[in-house]
C-alpha positions as CSV (number, residue, x, y, z in Angstrom):
1,M,97.2,87.3,98.4
2,K,96.3,88.5,94.9
3,V,98.9,90.6,93.2
4,L,98.4,92.7,90.1
5,I,101.5,93.4,88.1
6,I,101.4,96.1,85.4
7,G,104.0,95.4,82.8
8,A,105.2,92.1,81.3
9,G,108.8,93.0,80.8
10,L,111.7,91.3,82.5
11,G,111.1,92.7,86.0
12,G,107.4,92.1,85.9
13,L,107.7,88.5,84.8
14,V,110.4,87.7,87.4
15,A,108.2,89.3,90.1
16,A,105.3,87.1,88.9
17,L,107.4,83.9,89.2
18,A,108.9,84.8,92.6
19,L,105.4,85.6,94.0
20,R,103.9,82.5,92.5
21,Q,106.7,80.4,94.1
22,Q,105.3,81.6,97.4
23,G,101.7,80.7,96.5
24,H,100.3,84.1,95.8
25,A,97.8,84.6,93.0
26,V,99.3,86.8,90.2
27,E,97.8,88.5,87.2
28,V,100.1,90.4,84.8
29,Y,98.7,93.2,82.6
30,E,100.7,94.3,79.5
31,A,99.8,97.3,77.4
32,A,101.3,95.9,74.2
33,P,99.0,93.8,71.9
34,A,101.3,90.8,72.0
35,L,103.8,89.4,74.5
36,G,107.4,90.0,73.4
37,E,110.6,92.0,74.1
38,A,112.4,94.4,71.8
39,G,116.1,95.1,72.0
40,A,119.2,92.9,71.7
41,G,121.8,92.0,74.2
42,L,121.9,92.6,77.9
43,T,124.2,91.7,80.8
44,L,123.1,89.4,83.6
45,S,125.0,90.2,86.8
46,R,125.8,87.6,89.3
47,G,123.0,88.8,91.5
48,A,120.4,88.3,88.7
49,Q,121.6,84.8,88.2
50,H,121.2,84.0,92.0
51,V,117.6,84.9,91.4
52,F,117.2,82.6,88.5
53,R,118.8,79.8,90.5
54,A,116.3,80.4,93.3
55,L,113.4,80.3,90.8
56,G,114.6,77.1,89.2
57,I,115.2,78.5,85.7
58,Q,119.0,79.1,85.7
59,Q,119.8,76.2,83.5
60,Q,117.3,77.4,80.8
61,V,118.8,80.9,81.0
62,A,122.4,79.8,80.9
63,A,121.7,77.5,77.9
64,L,120.9,80.6,75.9
65,A,123.6,82.9,77.4
66,C,127.3,83.5,76.9
67,R,129.5,83.2,79.9
68,S,131.7,86.2,80.6
69,S,134.8,85.6,82.6
70,A,136.6,88.9,81.9
71,F,136.1,92.2,80.2
72,P,138.8,94.5,78.8
73,F,138.6,98.3,78.5
74,L,140.5,99.4,75.4
75,H,141.8,102.7,73.9
76,Y,139.5,103.9,71.2
77,R,142.3,104.6,68.6
78,T,145.1,102.2,69.5
79,G,143.2,99.3,71.0
80,A,145.7,99.3,73.9
81,L,144.5,97.6,77.1
82,L,143.6,100.3,79.7
83,A,142.0,98.0,82.4
84,G,140.6,94.6,82.9
85,A,141.6,91.4,81.1
86,F,140.9,89.7,77.8
87,D,138.2,87.1,77.6
88,Q,139.2,84.6,75.0
89,G,136.2,82.2,75.7
90,S,134.2,80.9,72.8
91,G,130.9,82.2,74.1
92,A,129.5,78.7,74.4
93,A,126.7,78.2,76.8
94,D,127.4,76.5,80.1
95,D,125.3,74.9,82.9
96,G,124.9,78.1,84.9
97,I,126.6,76.8,88.0
98,A,129.7,79.1,87.9
99,D,129.2,82.4,89.7
100,V,130.1,84.7,86.8
101,G,128.4,87.3,84.6
102,R,126.7,86.3,81.4
103,Q,125.2,88.0,78.4
104,I,122.0,87.1,76.7
105,H,119.6,88.3,74.0
106,R,116.8,90.1,75.7
107,A,114.2,88.3,73.6
108,D,115.7,84.9,74.6
109,L,115.5,85.7,78.3
110,H,112.0,87.1,78.0
111,R,110.8,83.9,76.3
112,V,112.3,81.8,79.1
113,L,110.4,83.9,81.7
114,A,107.2,83.9,79.8
115,E,107.2,80.1,79.5
116,A,108.0,79.8,83.2
117,C,105.1,82.1,84.1
118,A,102.8,80.0,82.0
119,A,103.9,76.8,83.7
120,A,103.5,78.5,87.1
121,R,100.0,79.7,86.2
122,A,100.9,83.4,86.4
123,R,98.4,84.7,83.9
124,V,99.6,87.4,81.4
125,H,97.0,89.6,79.8
126,V,98.0,91.7,76.7
127,G,96.4,94.7,75.3
128,H,95.6,96.2,78.7
129,R,96.8,99.8,78.9
130,L,96.5,101.2,82.4
131,V,94.6,104.5,82.8
132,D,93.8,104.7,86.5
133,I,94.2,103.1,90.0
134,T,91.7,103.3,92.8
135,Q,92.1,102.0,96.3
136,G,89.8,100.9,99.1
137,A,90.4,99.8,102.7
138,G,91.5,96.3,101.7
139,S,92.0,96.3,97.9
140,V,93.4,98.1,94.9
141,T,91.8,98.3,91.4
142,A,93.5,98.8,88.1
143,R,91.4,100.4,85.3
144,F,92.3,99.9,81.7
145,E,91.8,101.9,78.5
146,R,89.2,99.6,76.9
147,G,87.0,99.7,80.0
148,E,88.2,96.6,81.8
149,S,89.2,96.6,85.4
150,A,91.0,94.2,87.8
151,S,91.2,94.1,91.6
152,G,93.6,92.6,94.0
153,D,95.3,93.0,97.4
154,V,98.4,94.8,95.9
155,L,99.5,96.4,92.6
156,I,103.1,96.6,91.3
157,G,104.0,99.0,88.5
158,A,106.7,97.3,86.5
159,D,105.9,99.3,83.3
160,G,109.2,100.9,82.5
161,V,110.7,104.4,82.3
162,R,107.5,105.8,81.0
163,S,105.4,104.2,83.7
164,A,101.7,104.8,83.7
165,V,101.6,103.5,87.3
166,R,104.1,106.1,88.4
167,G,102.1,108.8,86.7
168,V,98.9,107.8,88.4
169,L,100.5,107.5,91.9
170,W,102.9,110.5,91.8
171,G,101.8,112.7,89.0
172,A,103.4,113.6,85.7
173,D,107.2,114.0,85.8
174,A,108.4,113.4,82.3
175,P,111.6,111.3,81.8
176,R,114.6,113.5,81.5
177,F,117.0,113.2,78.5
178,T,120.5,112.4,79.8
179,A,122.3,113.9,76.8
180,Q,123.3,110.4,75.8
181,V,122.3,108.5,72.6
182,A,122.8,104.8,72.1
183,Y,123.3,103.0,68.8
184,R,122.8,99.3,68.6
185,F,123.3,96.7,65.9
186,L,124.0,93.0,65.5
187,V,126.6,91.3,63.3
188,P,126.8,87.5,62.6
189,M,130.1,86.1,63.9
190,A,131.0,84.8,60.4
191,E,131.2,88.5,59.4
192,A,132.5,89.9,62.7
193,R,135.4,87.5,63.2
194,P,138.1,89.6,61.6
195,F,137.3,92.4,64.1
196,M,137.3,90.2,67.3
197,D,141.0,89.8,68.1
198,A,140.3,91.4,71.5
199,G,138.1,88.4,72.6
200,R,134.4,87.8,72.9
201,G,133.7,91.0,74.8
202,A,135.4,94.4,75.0
203,V,134.6,98.1,75.7
204,F,136.4,100.8,73.7
205,L,136.8,104.1,75.6
206,G,137.0,107.5,73.8
207,P,136.3,111.2,74.3
208,G,132.5,111.5,74.8
209,R,131.9,108.0,73.4
210,T,132.0,104.3,74.3
211,F,131.6,101.2,72.2
212,N,130.7,97.9,73.8
213,R,130.5,94.6,72.0
214,Y,130.1,91.0,73.1
215,T,128.9,87.7,71.8
216,L,125.4,86.2,72.1
217,R,123.6,82.9,71.2
218,G,126.5,80.6,71.7
219,G,129.0,82.9,70.1
220,S,127.2,83.0,66.8
221,M,126.2,86.7,67.0
222,V,127.9,89.9,68.2
223,N,125.9,92.5,70.0
224,C,127.3,96.0,69.4
225,V,126.3,99.2,71.3
226,G,127.8,102.7,70.9
227,I,126.9,105.4,73.4
228,V,127.5,109.0,72.5
229,A,127.3,112.1,74.6
230,A,124.9,114.3,72.6
231,G,123.4,117.7,73.1
232,A,119.9,116.9,72.0
233,W,117.5,114.2,71.0
234,V,114.6,114.6,68.6
235,G,113.8,110.9,67.8
236,E,110.7,109.1,68.8
237,G,110.4,105.7,70.5
238,W,113.1,103.1,71.1
239,A,114.1,102.2,67.5
240,T,114.9,105.2,65.3
241,P,116.8,103.9,62.2
242,A,120.4,104.9,62.0
243,S,122.4,104.5,58.7
244,R,125.8,102.9,58.4
245,D,127.2,106.2,57.3
246,E,125.9,107.9,60.4
247,L,127.5,105.3,62.6
248,L,130.9,105.6,60.8
249,A,130.7,109.4,61.0
250,V,130.0,109.4,64.7
251,F,132.9,107.0,65.4
252,A,135.3,108.4,62.8
253,G,138.9,107.8,63.7
254,W,138.2,104.9,66.1
255,H,140.0,101.5,66.0
256,P,139.5,99.4,62.9
257,D,137.8,96.7,65.1
258,V,135.1,99.2,65.9
259,T,134.6,100.7,62.5
260,G,135.0,97.3,60.9
261,L,132.0,96.0,62.8
262,M,130.0,99.1,61.9
263,A,130.7,98.5,58.2
264,Q,129.2,95.0,58.6
265,A,125.9,96.3,60.2
266,A,123.0,95.4,58.0
267,S,120.8,97.8,60.0
268,S,121.1,99.7,63.2
269,I,118.9,101.7,65.5
270,K,119.4,104.6,67.9
271,W,117.5,105.9,70.8
272,G,117.9,108.6,73.5
273,L,118.7,107.5,77.0
274,F,116.2,108.9,79.6
275,E,116.1,108.7,83.4
276,R,113.6,109.7,86.1
277,A,114.3,111.9,89.1
278,P,114.5,109.7,92.3
279,L,111.3,109.5,94.2
280,N,111.2,110.1,98.0
281,Q,108.6,107.3,98.2
282,W,107.7,104.5,95.8
283,A,104.5,103.2,97.4
284,Q,101.2,104.7,97.9
285,G,98.8,102.5,99.9
286,R,98.7,99.1,98.3
287,A,100.6,100.1,95.1
288,S,104.3,100.5,94.4
289,L,106.9,100.5,91.7
290,L,109.6,98.1,90.4
291,G,112.5,98.4,87.9
292,D,112.8,101.4,85.6
293,A,109.5,102.7,86.8
294,A,111.2,103.4,90.1
295,H,114.8,104.0,89.2
296,A,115.7,104.2,85.5
297,M,119.4,104.6,85.1
298,L,122.2,105.0,82.6
299,P,123.6,101.7,81.1
300,F,127.3,102.2,81.8
301,L,127.4,99.4,84.4
302,G,125.1,97.1,82.5
303,M,122.9,96.8,85.6
304,G,119.5,98.2,84.6
305,A,117.9,94.8,83.9
306,A,119.6,93.3,86.9
307,M,118.2,95.9,89.2
308,A,114.6,95.0,88.1
309,I,115.4,91.3,88.7
310,E,116.8,92.0,92.1
311,D,113.7,94.2,92.9
312,A,111.5,91.3,92.1
313,M,113.2,88.9,94.4
314,I,113.3,91.3,97.3
315,L,109.7,92.2,96.8
316,A,108.7,88.5,97.1
317,R,110.9,88.1,100.1
318,A,109.3,91.1,101.8
319,F,105.9,89.5,101.3
320,A,107.1,86.3,102.8
321,A,108.5,88.2,105.8
322,E,105.4,90.4,106.4
323,G,102.4,88.6,105.0
324,E,100.4,91.8,104.6
325,A,100.5,94.2,101.6
326,V,101.3,97.6,103.1
327,P,104.0,96.4,105.6
328,A,105.5,94.3,102.8
329,L,105.7,97.2,100.4
330,A,107.4,99.3,103.1
331,R,110.0,96.6,103.8
332,Y,110.6,96.1,100.1
333,E,111.1,99.8,99.5
334,A,113.4,100.2,102.6
335,A,115.6,97.4,101.3
336,R,115.8,98.5,97.7
337,K,116.0,102.3,97.7
338,P,119.6,102.5,99.0
339,R,120.8,99.8,96.6
340,T,119.2,101.2,93.5
341,A,120.2,104.8,94.4
342,L,123.8,103.6,94.7
343,I,123.7,101.9,91.3
344,Q,122.0,104.9,89.7
345,A,124.8,107.1,90.9
346,K,127.6,104.7,90.2
347,S,126.3,104.1,86.6
348,A,126.5,107.9,86.0
349,E,130.0,107.9,87.5
350,Q,131.1,105.1,85.3
351,G,129.8,107.0,82.3
352,V,131.9,110.0,83.2
353,L,135.0,107.9,83.6
354,T,134.5,105.9,80.4
355,Q,133.8,109.0,78.3
356,A,136.7,111.1,79.6
357,R,138.5,113.4,77.2
358,D,141.7,111.4,77.8
359,P,141.0,107.7,78.0
360,D,144.7,107.1,79.0
361,T,143.7,108.4,82.4
362,Y,141.1,105.6,83.0
363,D,141.7,103.9,86.3
364,G,140.0,100.6,86.2
365,A,140.8,99.7,89.8
366,A,139.0,102.8,91.0
367,A,136.0,102.5,88.6
368,P,132.6,101.4,89.9
369,S,132.7,98.4,87.5
370,S,135.5,96.9,89.6
371,D,133.6,97.2,92.9
372,P,132.6,93.8,94.2
373,A,129.9,95.4,96.4
374,I,128.2,96.4,93.2
375,T,128.7,93.3,91.1
376,G,128.6,90.6,93.8
377,F,125.3,91.5,95.6
378,D,123.0,88.5,96.3
379,P,119.3,89.4,96.6
380,V,118.4,85.9,97.6
381,T,120.4,86.0,100.8
382,A,120.9,89.7,101.5
383,S,119.4,91.0,104.8
384,I,116.1,92.8,104.3
């Protein structure tokens, strides 16, 4: 079967690998003029890493990731432990065998996936911006902005929260601003060390704000993300510059470990967090959606990338089970909609809890982040 994948982000490339592993022909089309990935750190759940093991790339991923054995939730002013446990690990890479969470730089993971796709002969075409999709009795055709087209047996839209595929299939429904703004910056460990007494990873909880930081790249770099409940967003794109003074003003009065890291930020960016209304149906004929195109969510559980990776494995398994495009897409959607709807809802719930007016009331045992049904899902063996 020939599969067209629109979008060469993490979900699209994992889907390409999983489908190639089954012998399907795969062509990936990316709107950007060059292959790459923006952003900084992301969390890889245990479920995502089961996928990498099944695809034979877990050692390459783990070699660039930092193992996470624990994560404390701390009071924004005092630094007191509210829930969880301290992780005093060095952040050194491991062999990937242990069934634990890990953090990795998004660009590092994307590079591993792109190289694996090239080795698997899953071709990636850049500079192809989708403008339309047409379907016949036995095929689907993607049409691109520069006049090119491509046809296959099935088409998967893995093109993010502003998905062109979703727009073609289901009409325009603009992403909705969630009233949350994220700030992100990186600090070399040599400069961050005085502010890392709480261990390699920690989340500070405060009224209407959270601050999350953890090590990357063998412990040599600290990824920092502050999320703020805001009334409006007027920025454009994913990388609006934010000054050090703005960061410090937004988090004024927070623990010195937070403001100390901010004072070391050579540069920082901010962007509004957007989500899409859940769809009653993902597929239309031989075309369907994957990842943020289908279920963009808030980042409070750190599961957005993992959901796209899980989608990709379940999609491939559905094709193995059904053998035909339309039934396979139906099986995939039936398997994924409940799981992704749960994580969307629980991510929002986690945000409410972590940004509560009184962080002393945070109940870690009752929070979604402590639920093994959320963090321990295995898309390689789960029933579909």
